[in-house]
C-alpha positions as CSV (number, residue, x, y, z in Angstrom):
1,X,131.7,111.9,33.4
2,X,128.6,109.6,33.7
3,X,128.8,107.2,36.5
4,X,129.2,103.5,35.8
5,X,126.3,101.2,36.9
6,X,126.6,99.8,40.4
7,X,126.2,96.2,39.3
8,X,127.8,94.2,36.5
9,X,126.0,91.7,34.3
10,X,125.6,88.3,35.7
11,X,128.6,86.7,34.1
12,X,130.7,84.1,35.9
13,X,134.0,84.9,34.2
14,X,135.7,82.0,36.0
15,X,134.0,79.7,33.6
16,X,136.5,80.4,31.0
17,X,135.3,77.7,28.5
18,X,131.8,79.0,28.3
19,X,132.3,82.0,26.0
20,X,129.1,82.9,24.1
21,X,128.6,82.4,20.4
22,X,130.2,85.4,18.6
23,X,127.9,85.7,15.6
24,X,130.0,87.8,13.3
25,X,128.7,86.9,9.8
26,X,128.0,90.4,8.6
27,X,131.3,91.8,9.9
28,X,133.3,88.9,8.5
29,X,131.8,89.2,5.0
30,X,132.6,92.9,5.0
31,X,136.1,92.2,6.2
32,X,136.6,89.7,3.3
33,X,135.8,92.4,0.7
34,X,138.0,94.9,2.4
35,X,140.9,92.5,2.3
36,X,140.3,91.7,-1.4
37,X,140.4,95.4,-2.3
38,X,143.7,96.1,-0.5
39,X,146.8,96.6,-2.7
40,X,148.9,93.4,-2.9
41,X,152.0,95.3,-1.7
42,X,150.3,96.4,1.5
43,X,150.4,94.4,4.8
44,X,148.0,95.6,7.5
45,X,148.9,94.6,11.1
46,X,147.0,95.2,14.3
47,X,148.4,94.9,17.8
48,X,145.9,95.1,20.7
49,X,146.1,94.3,24.4
50,X,142.5,93.1,24.9
51,X,142.4,93.5,28.8
52,X,141.7,90.4,30.9
53,X,139.4,92.3,33.3
54,X,135.9,90.8,33.8
55,X,134.1,94.2,33.5
56,X,131.5,93.6,30.8
57,X,134.0,91.1,29.4
58,X,131.8,89.4,26.8
59,X,130.3,92.7,25.5
60,X,133.8,94.3,25.3
61,X,135.4,91.5,23.4
62,X,132.5,91.2,21.0
63,X,132.8,95.0,20.3
64,X,136.6,94.6,19.9
65,X,136.2,91.9,17.4
66,X,133.6,93.8,15.4
67,X,136.0,96.8,15.2
68,X,138.9,94.4,14.3
69,X,136.9,93.0,11.4
70,X,135.9,96.5,10.3
71,X,139.6,97.2,10.0
72,X,140.2,93.8,8.4
73,X,143.9,93.4,9.2
74,X,146.0,90.8,7.5
75,X,147.5,89.9,10.9
76,X,146.1,90.7,14.3
77,X,148.3,90.3,17.4
78,X,146.3,90.1,20.6
79,X,147.7,90.2,24.2
80,X,146.1,89.4,27.6
81,X,144.0,86.8,25.9
82,X,142.2,84.5,28.4
83,X,141.6,80.8,27.7
84,X,137.8,81.3,27.3
85,X,138.3,84.1,24.8
86,X,140.8,82.0,22.8
87,X,138.3,79.2,22.8
88,X,135.6,81.5,21.5
89,X,137.8,82.7,18.6
90,X,138.8,79.1,17.7
91,X,135.2,78.0,17.6
92,X,133.9,80.9,15.5
93,X,133.3,79.8,11.9
94,X,133.1,83.4,10.6
95,X,136.5,84.2,12.0
96,X,137.9,80.9,10.8
97,X,136.7,81.5,7.3
98,X,139.1,84.5,7.2
99,X,141.9,83.7,9.7
100,X,144.2,81.0,10.9
101,X,144.5,81.2,14.7
102,X,147.7,80.4,16.6
103,X,147.3,77.2,18.5
104,X,149.5,77.9,21.5
105,X,148.1,77.6,25.1
106,X,147.3,81.0,26.6
107,X,147.0,80.0,30.3
108,X,146.7,81.9,32.5
109,X,146.6,84.6,29.9
110,X,148.8,85.1,26.8
111,X,149.4,86.2,23.2
112,X,147.3,85.0,20.3
113,X,147.6,85.7,16.5
114,X,145.0,85.8,13.8
115,X,146.6,85.6,10.3
116,X,144.7,85.9,7.0
117,X,144.3,82.3,5.7
118,X,145.8,82.8,2.2
119,X,149.0,84.1,3.8
120,X,149.8,80.5,4.8
121,X,151.0,81.1,8.4
122,X,153.2,78.7,10.2
123,X,153.0,79.4,14.0
124,X,155.8,79.0,16.6
125,X,156.5,80.2,20.0
126,X,159.2,80.5,22.6
127,X,159.4,81.2,26.3
128,X,161.0,84.6,27.3
129,X,163.1,85.3,30.3
130,X,160.3,86.2,32.7
131,X,158.9,86.2,36.2
132,X,155.4,86.3,34.7
133,X,155.3,83.3,32.3
134,X,155.7,85.6,29.3
135,X,156.5,84.2,25.9
136,X,156.5,85.3,22.3
137,X,154.4,83.9,19.5
138,X,155.3,84.2,15.8
139,X,153.8,83.6,12.4
140,X,156.1,82.9,9.4
141,X,154.3,83.5,6.2
142,X,154.5,81.0,3.3
143,X,152.0,82.5,0.9
144,X,152.3,86.0,-0.6
145,X,155.5,86.9,1.2
146,X,157.4,83.7,2.0
147,X,159.7,84.1,5.0
148,X,158.1,87.2,6.4
149,X,158.0,86.9,10.2
150,X,155.6,88.6,12.5
151,X,156.2,88.2,16.3
152,X,154.1,89.4,19.2
153,X,155.0,89.9,22.8
154,X,153.7,91.2,26.1
155,X,156.8,92.4,27.9
156,X,157.2,92.2,31.6
157,X,154.9,94.5,33.6
158,X,155.7,96.8,36.5
159,X,159.2,97.9,37.5
160,X,161.2,95.3,35.6
161,X,163.3,97.4,33.1
162,X,166.2,94.9,33.0
163,X,163.8,92.0,32.4
164,X,162.2,93.8,29.5
165,X,165.6,94.5,28.0
166,X,166.5,90.8,28.1
167,X,163.1,90.0,26.6
168,X,163.7,92.3,23.7
169,X,167.2,90.8,23.3
170,X,165.5,87.3,23.2
171,X,163.0,88.6,20.6
172,X,165.8,90.1,18.5
173,X,167.7,86.8,18.6
174,X,164.5,85.0,17.5
175,X,164.1,87.3,14.5
176,X,167.9,87.3,13.6
177,X,168.6,87.1,9.9
178,X,165.1,88.0,8.7
179,X,165.0,90.9,6.3
180,X,161.2,91.1,6.7
181,X,160.4,91.0,10.4
182,X,157.9,92.8,12.7
183,X,157.8,92.8,16.5
184,X,154.7,94.2,18.1
185,X,152.8,94.1,21.3
186,X,152.5,95.7,24.7
187,X,156.1,96.8,25.6
188,X,155.1,98.3,29.0
189,X,157.2,101.5,28.6
190,X,156.7,104.9,27.0
191,X,159.0,106.8,24.7
192,X,158.8,110.2,26.4
193,X,158.5,109.5,30.1
194,X,158.7,106.9,32.9
195,X,155.7,105.4,34.6
196,X,154.6,107.6,37.5
197,X,156.4,110.7,36.3
198,X,153.0,112.6,36.6
199,X,153.1,112.0,40.4
200,X,156.7,113.4,40.8
201,X,158.0,116.9,41.0
202,X,160.5,116.1,38.3
203,X,160.9,113.1,35.9
204,X,162.3,109.9,37.4
205,X,164.8,109.7,34.5
206,X,166.2,112.4,32.2
207,X,165.4,112.1,28.5
208,X,168.8,110.5,27.7
209,X,168.1,107.7,30.2
210,X,164.6,106.7,29.2
211,X,163.9,103.0,28.9
212,X,162.8,103.6,25.3
213,X,166.5,103.8,24.3
214,X,166.6,100.0,24.6
215,X,164.9,99.8,21.2
216,X,168.0,101.3,19.6
217,X,170.2,98.9,21.5
218,X,168.3,95.7,20.9
219,X,166.4,96.4,17.7
220,X,168.6,98.9,15.7
221,X,167.3,97.6,12.4
222,X,163.6,98.3,13.2
223,X,161.4,101.4,12.9
224,X,158.8,102.5,15.4
225,X,155.9,102.8,13.0
226,X,153.9,105.3,15.0
227,X,156.8,107.7,15.3
228,X,157.6,107.3,11.6
229,X,154.1,108.4,10.5
230,X,153.2,110.7,13.4
231,X,156.5,112.2,14.7
232,X,154.8,114.9,16.7
233,X,151.7,113.2,18.1
234,X,151.8,111.4,21.4
235,X,149.8,108.3,20.3
236,X,148.8,107.3,23.8
237,X,147.6,103.7,23.7
238,X,146.9,103.7,27.5
239,X,145.1,107.0,28.1
240,X,143.4,107.7,31.5
241,X,142.2,111.0,30.2
242,X,140.5,109.7,27.0
243,X,139.6,106.3,28.6
244,X,138.9,107.0,32.3
245,X,136.5,104.1,33.0
246,X,138.9,101.4,31.8
247,X,142.2,103.0,32.9
248,X,141.0,104.7,36.2
249,X,144.0,107.0,36.6
250,X,143.3,110.1,34.5
251,X,146.9,111.2,34.6
252,X,148.3,108.0,33.2
253,X,148.8,108.7,29.5
254,X,151.4,106.3,28.0
255,X,152.3,104.8,24.6
256,X,152.9,101.3,25.8
257,X,152.0,99.5,22.6
258,X,154.3,99.4,19.5
259,X,154.7,98.0,16.1
260,X,158.3,97.7,15.1
261,X,159.1,96.9,11.5
262,X,162.5,96.1,9.9
263,X,163.9,98.9,7.9
264,X,165.0,96.6,5.1
265,X,161.6,95.1,4.7
266,X,158.9,97.7,5.2
267,X,157.8,101.3,4.8
268,X,155.1,102.4,7.2
269,X,152.3,104.2,5.3
270,X,149.5,104.8,7.9
271,X,149.0,104.2,11.6
272,X,145.8,104.7,13.6
273,X,144.3,103.8,17.0
274,X,141.4,101.5,17.4
275,X,139.0,101.1,20.3
276,X,138.7,104.9,21.1
277,X,134.9,104.9,21.2
278,X,132.6,103.5,24.0
279,X,130.9,100.2,23.3
280,X,127.2,100.2,22.5
281,X,126.1,98.5,25.8
282,X,127.9,101.2,27.9
283,X,127.9,104.3,25.8
284,X,126.3,106.4,28.5
285,X,129.2,105.8,30.9
286,X,132.1,105.5,28.5
287,X,133.4,101.9,28.7
288,X,135.8,101.1,25.8
289,X,136.6,97.7,24.4
290,X,139.9,97.6,26.4
291,X,142.1,99.6,28.7
292,X,144.5,99.8,25.8
293,X,143.8,101.2,22.3
294,X,144.8,99.0,19.4
295,X,147.5,100.1,17.0
296,X,146.7,99.5,13.3
297,X,149.5,99.9,10.8
298,X,149.6,99.8,7.0
299,X,153.0,98.8,5.7
300,X,154.3,98.7,2.2
301,X,156.3,95.5,1.8
302,X,159.6,96.1,0.1
303,X,161.2,93.5,-2.1
């Protein structure tokens, strides 16, 4: 693997309100035409943990947004958004011509939503049970699909299984009674193994005791879109083998990121990963836009 440069660019990332001008006119125009050509029964949703690390931060985020616009999702749910990045999004006229941006504070870092303007999003948020100041952010649509609710979360990190369970219960209560609801984000657990299993002689938990079973307990009416479309593929969204510069541990290969859609409201049609290629400014040493890959889902909206 090519070695990373010894020095980083001269960016003082602590100046969070000095995000550079994004300049995305060409990409935004192409995204507009992609959206207009999409069937009216299809909702495209992107969930992406954008990584708050300062390593080539501006270059990574610009590359991430260009890839986002190439995919042209109707809704983009971003996690680990820093205040400066949020300010850059909210001051970018090209993005604002396409998307409404959730107004919630993201300090010290948080969740942010971009919603296609003609969908008429009404944003809301709620604090979650958390030791890490985590909360959920929602967009209720009032345009094409009135009442459709999309909620994004970044569940508790590290060894906090019971906290994550409560957070999913909080999210389920938040979405209660909605026939068309989506919960997406960084869930911080995998569906086939426990974090650190690759370092152990045998798995920390047997298959019947994996944390992933909490989804059946707390979200029994929702489908895991990746598994519905790709039942046999691992779908790693945090992949130290494919993304070694960002992830650093080559043996950590986990599907932390999910898009969960209500059975009554949606049929998953296609799911793919974004951010799997190195950014232009660091192509020789393999830096990706984030330490997570984005999850892009096409859903047929059922009536």
